[in-house]
C-alpha positions, 0 to 999 in steps of 0.5 A: 129166916133172917134173924134180927141182930142188934148191938147193945154196948158192944154186945151182939144180940141175936133175937130168937125166932121163938123156937130155941132149937131152930135157933140152935140149928136143928131143922124145923121138923125136929125142932118142933118135936124137941120143943114139945118134949121140952114143954112136956118135961117142964110141965111134968117137973112143975107138977111134981114140985107143986104137988110136993111129991118126992121123986119116989112118989112121982116115980110110983105115980108115973110108973117109972123108976126114981132115977128116971124121975131124976133125969126128967127133973134134970132135963135129960131130954135124950132119955125121953121120947115124945110118946113117953112124955105124953104117957107120963103126963096122962098118968099124972092127970095132965091133959094133952092136946095136939093141934094141926094147922095148915 
């Protein structure tokens, strides 16, 4: 896919294709999984913040340790599989849905 490149005041701007992981060079299949993981981590972090949970309280509700909640909030995506993130989301009452398209 050819990216649109523009110049603004001698600054080269490359427009995103819509998935930062593809922009970073990951293959399309892996990039889609990484994006889903990132979206779930963001949703979980927002939920913890909006409910006013401490990391200890969030850990108890998710069934994980407080250090894992800290890693989640810091965006340490390498430590969380898509399966685990879906499980955590379900445990705290988030509804997840997978849609397939041809």
